[in-house]
matplotlib code that plots the C-alpha trace (Angstrom):
import matplotlib.pyplot as plt

x = [-5.4, -3.8, -6.1, -6.0, -9.0, -8.6, -11.4, -10.1, -6.4, -6.0, -3.8, -4.8, -2.0, -1.9, 0.1, 3.5, 5.6, 9.3, 11.7, 15.1, 13.8, 11.3, 13.5, 14.1, 10.4, 9.4, 12.1, 10.8, 7.3, 8.3, 10.1, 7.0, 4.9, 7.3, 7.3, 3.5, 3.0, -0.5, -0.5, 1.8, 0.4, 3.8, 5.7, 3.2, 3.4, 7.2, 7.3, 4.7, 6.6, 9.8, 8.1, 6.9, 10.2, 13.1, 14.4, 13.9, 11.1, 9.1, 9.5, 8.2, 5.1, 4.4, 4.8, 2.4, -0.1, 0.1, 1.4, 4.8, 5.6, 9.4, 11.0, 14.4, 15.3, 16.5, 14.7, 17.9, 18.0, 14.5, 15.2, 18.2, 16.1, 13.5, 16.1, 18.0, 14.9, 14.0, 17.3, 16.6, 12.8, 10.7, 7.0, 6.3, 2.6, 0.4, -1.8, 1.3, 2.6, -0.8, -1.3, 2.2, 1.9, -1.5, -0.2, 2.9, 1.0, -1.7, 0.8, 3.0, 0.2, 0.3, -3.4, -2.9, 0.0, -2.0, -4.9, -2.7, -1.0, -4.4, -5.8, -2.7, -2.5, -6.2, -8.7, -7.0, -6.9, -10.2, -8.9, -7.1, -10.4, -12.4, -9.8, -9.7, -13.5, -13.5, -10.8, -12.6, -15.9, -14.0, -12.5, -15.9, -17.4, -14.5, -15.0, -18.8, -18.8, -17.3, -19.5, -22.7, -21.4, -20.9, -24.3, -26.0, -24.3, -25.4, -29.0, -29.3, -27.7, -29.9]
y = [0.9, -0.8, -2.3, -3.3, -3.1, -5.7, -4.4, -0.9, -1.8, 0.7, 0.4, 2.5, 3.4, 5.7, 8.9, 8.9, 11.9, 10.9, 12.8, 12.1, 9.7, 7.8, 4.8, 4.3, 4.7, 2.2, -0.3, 0.0, -0.5, -3.6, -5.0, -4.4, -6.2, -9.1, -9.2, -9.0, -11.5, -10.6, -7.6, -7.0, -3.7, -1.8, -4.8, -5.0, -1.3, -1.4, -4.4, -2.9, 0.4, -1.5, -3.0, 0.4, 2.3, 1.6, 5.0, 8.8, 8.7, 6.4, 8.8, 11.6, 9.6, 8.7, 12.4, 13.5, 10.8, 12.2, 8.9, 10.2, 13.6, 13.8, 16.0, 14.4, 16.7, 14.4, 11.6, 9.5, 9.5, 8.3, 5.4, 4.4, 4.5, 2.1, -0.3, -0.4, -1.2, -4.1, -6.0, -9.5, -8.9, -11.9, -12.3, -14.1, -13.3, -15.0, -11.9, -9.8, -12.3, -12.6, -8.8, -8.2, -11.1, -9.9, -6.4, -7.6, -10.1, -7.6, -5.0, -7.3, -8.8, -8.0, -7.1, -4.5, -2.9, -2.9, -1.2, 1.5, 2.2, 2.2, 4.7, 6.9, 7.1, 7.1, 7.6, 10.5, 12.7, 13.5, 13.9, 10.5, 9.0, 10.5, 9.5, 5.9, 5.6, 7.0, 4.5, 1.6, 2.5, 2.8, -0.6, -2.2, -0.5, -1.7, -5.2, -5.2, -3.6, -6.6, -9.0, -7.2, -6.9, -10.6, -11.3, -8.8, -10.5, -14.0, -12.8, -11.3, -14.2, -16.9]
z = [16.4, 13.5, 10.9, 7.3, 5.0, 2.3, 0.1, -0.2, 0.1, 3.0, 6.0, 8.9, 11.3, 14.3, 14.0, 15.6, 16.5, 16.2, 18.5, 19.9, 22.6, 20.5, 19.8, 23.6, 24.4, 21.7, 22.8, 26.4, 25.3, 23.3, 26.4, 28.5, 25.9, 25.9, 29.7, 29.9, 27.2, 26.2, 23.8, 20.8, 19.4, 19.6, 18.1, 15.3, 14.7, 14.6, 12.2, 9.8, 9.8, 9.0, 6.0, 4.9, 5.4, 3.1, 2.2, 2.5, -0.2, 2.0, 4.9, 2.7, 1.7, 5.3, 6.3, 3.6, 4.7, 8.3, 9.7, 10.8, 12.3, 12.0, 14.6, 14.3, 11.4, 8.6, 6.9, 6.9, 10.7, 10.8, 8.3, 10.4, 13.6, 12.2, 10.7, 14.0, 16.0, 13.7, 13.9, 15.2, 15.5, 14.6, 14.1, 17.4, 17.3, 14.6, 14.4, 13.6, 11.1, 9.4, 9.1, 7.7, 5.3, 4.0, 3.4, 1.6, -0.5, -1.4, -2.3, -4.4, -6.4, -10.1, -10.1, -7.4, -9.2, -12.5, -10.7, -9.2, -12.5, -14.3, -11.8, -11.9, -15.7, -16.8, -14.0, -12.2, -15.4, -17.0, -20.6, -20.4, -19.2, -22.1, -24.7, -23.2, -23.4, -27.0, -28.1, -26.4, -28.2, -31.5, -31.0, -30.2, -33.3, -35.5, -34.3, -34.7, -38.2, -40.1, -38.1, -39.1, -42.7, -42.9, -41.3, -43.8, -46.7, -45.5, -45.0, -48.5, -50.2, -48.7]

ax = plt.figure().add_subplot(projection="3d")
ax.plot(x, y, z, "-o")
ax.set_aspect("equal")
plt.show()
């Protein structure tokens, strides 16, 4: 099942093994969903993957994350397959629109980007973390030192 955890900024997607006939199978499943009119799971999956896949680097990330198992051979073929499937697709279901909009808004927020960059540069490396904490403590000490000096001067003078 497709679900998005707002708190942990984590998108959970089912694993898909992409072969030569995957595009035809997905298109037939979408046609069945449209004809049935009740469920839109495959449509949502295709639209979310379209948002995630832009180039070969995105395919590599999805393969590392065990979301896609590429049996087509090249990443460029996979990118083209997803882009061809999403031509003229619209968010007909409000659940699909809501989930995609939440993911895009959450990912594009400046706070989220800052948090990812902060984690990648400081938290993931222990020496950077230690030096960041030491620098922060020195900054606090250098701010407090003149304040206490002025307070001490004022107490001795009066």
